C-alpha positions in Angstrom: 52.1 -47.7 3.8 49.5 -46.6 1.4 47.5 -45.4 4.2 50.3 -43.2 5.5 50.5 -41.8 2.1 46.8 -40.7 2.0 47.2 -39.2 5.6 50.2 -37.2 4.4 48.3 -35.7 1.3 45.3 -35.0 3.4 47.6 -33.1 6.0 49.5 -31.1 3.1 45.9 -30.1 1.7 44.6 -29.0 5.0 48.0 -26.9 5.4 47.7 -25.3 1.9 44.1 -24.0 2.3 44.7 -23.0 5.9 47.9 -21.2 4.7 45.9 -19.4 1.9 43.3 -18.3 4.1 45.8 -17.2 6.7 47.8 -15.1 4.2 44.7 -13.5 2.9 43.7 -12.1 6.2 46.7 -11.2 7.8 49.5 -10.5 5.2 47.6 -9.2 2.2 44.5 -8.1 4.3 42.3 -9.1 1.3 39.5 -10.8 3.3 37.2 -9.3 6.1 37.0 -10.5 9.8 33.7 -11.6 9.2 34.6 -13.8 6.1 37.8 -14.8 8.0 35.5 -16.1 11.0 32.9 -18.0 8.9 35.9 -19.9 6.9 37.1 -21.0 10.4 33.8 -21.8 11.6 32.9 -23.8 8.6 36.2 -25.8 8.4 37.8 -24.3 5.4 40.7 -23.7 7.6 42.5 -25.3 10.6 42.1 -22.5 13.4 44.5 -24.1 15.7 47.0 -24.3 13.2 46.8 -20.5 12.1 46.7 -19.5 15.6 50.2 -21.4 16.1 51.6 -19.7 13.0 50.8 -16.2 14.4 53.2 -17.2 17.3 57.0 -16.8 16.9 58.8 -19.8 16.2 55.8 -21.8 14.8 55.8 -20.2 11.1 56.7 -23.5 9.6 54.3 -26.0 11.5 52.7 -28.2 9.0 49.9 -29.7 11.3 48.3 -28.9 14.7 48.0 -32.5 15.6 51.7 -32.7 15.5 52.1 -30.3 18.2 49.5 -31.7 20.4 51.1 -35.2 20.2 54.5 -33.9 20.8 53.5 -31.1 23.5 
C-alpha cells in the first residue's frame, strides 16, 4: 500500500510539472521553443505525455505509461 502511494505521488508530481511546461509553451506562449526543447531533453517534462495532450480526446490523461499499458 505504501509503495503504491509513493508511485501515485511521483506520477502526480511529473504530471504537474509537465502540465505547467505544456501550458507555458502552448497556451501562454511564455517560453521559447529552444527552452521547451531543452526542458524535454533534460527530463523536466514528459514529452510523451505532452504529445498525447496535444491530441483531441487525451487532454486529461495523467500519465503516459497508462496509455502504453492499456493500448
